[in-house]
C-alpha positions in Angstrom: 47.8 152.9 139.9 48.9 149.5 141.0 46.7 146.5 140.5 45.7 144.2 143.3 44.7 140.7 142.4 42.4 138.6 144.6 42.4 134.9 143.7 39.9 132.5 145.1 36.5 130.9 144.5 33.4 132.9 143.8 31.3 130.9 146.3 33.9 131.1 149.1 32.8 133.1 152.2 36.3 134.2 153.0 36.8 135.5 149.4 33.4 137.4 149.6 34.4 138.9 152.9 37.8 140.0 151.5 36.2 141.5 148.4 33.6 143.3 150.5 36.3 144.7 152.7 38.4 146.0 149.8 35.3 147.5 148.2 34.2 149.2 151.5 37.6 150.9 151.7 37.7 151.6 147.9 40.8 149.6 147.2 40.8 148.7 143.5 41.2 145.1 142.8 40.6 142.4 140.3 39.0 139.1 141.4 40.0 135.9 139.6 38.2 132.7 140.3 41.0 130.2 139.9 38.5 127.3 139.3 37.4 129.1 136.1 40.9 130.5 135.3 43.4 127.9 136.5 46.8 129.3 137.4 49.9 128.1 135.7 52.3 125.7 137.4 54.8 128.6 137.6 52.3 130.9 139.3 51.5 128.2 141.9 55.2 127.6 142.5 55.7 131.3 143.0 52.9 131.6 145.5 54.2 128.6 147.3 57.7 130.2 147.6 56.2 133.6 148.7 53.9 132.1 151.5 56.5 129.7 152.9 55.8 126.3 151.3 53.1 123.9 150.3 52.2 123.1 153.9 51.3 126.8 154.5 49.6 127.2 151.2 47.2 124.3 151.5 44.2 124.2 153.8 44.6 120.9 155.5 41.6 121.3 157.7 39.3 121.4 154.6 36.8 118.6 153.8 38.5 118.2 150.5 41.9 117.5 152.1 40.3 115.1 154.7 38.6 113.2 151.9 41.8 112.6 149.9 43.4 109.2 150.0 46.5 109.0 152.2 48.9 108.7 149.3 47.5 111.9 147.7 48.2 113.8 150.9 52.0 113.1 150.6 53.1 114.6 147.3 56.9 114.0 146.9 57.7 116.9 144.6 56.6 120.3 143.5 55.2 118.7 140.3 53.0 116.4 142.3 51.8 119.2 144.5 51.1 121.3 141.5 49.0 118.5 139.9 47.1 118.1 143.2 46.3 121.8 143.5 45.3 122.1 139.9 43.0 119.1 140.3 41.6 120.4 143.6 41.9 124.2 143.5 39.7 124.4 146.6 42.7 123.1 148.6 44.5 126.5 148.4 44.0 128.6 151.5 42.0 131.6 150.2 41.8 134.2 149.2 45.3 134.6 147.7 46.0 138.4 147.5 48.8 139.4 145.1 50.1 143.0 144.9 51.9 144.5 141.9 55.1 144.4 143.9 54.8 140.6 144.2 53.6 140.5 147.8 51.4 137.5 148.4 49.2 136.8 151.4 46.5 134.2 152.0 43.4 134.3 154.0 41.1 137.0 155.3 40.6 138.7 158.6 39.9 142.3 159.3 43.2 142.6 161.3 45.2 140.9 158.5 43.9 143.3 155.9 44.4 146.3 158.2 48.0 145.3 158.6 48.4 144.8 154.8 46.5 147.9 153.6 46.7 150.2 156.6 44.2 150.8 159.4 41.2 152.4 157.7 38.2 154.0 159.4 
């Protein structure tokens, strides 16, 4: 059986909805709160590559992003992005769903999960 990992924040509504959807359709998964278990720089870089870049990985409409100083919103390197995300894990668009085959998706919607896991009744 392949393991599905769901990364997010325990108090995040989207993460709760995603986990409930997976449980409802009996899709085994492991939830990891990345505030309690920070991910390595290498993992964050891998996610960034798989989702299409930092701009797609970061939720720029979040209150946290809006409250950052202008110079923090313009990291010039992967290392600077990594530091920012490790300092503010809530910036990551969530949940991050990682399959054993390396597929990474972000966010939750019923349609997104139906596309990813098959239309379930």
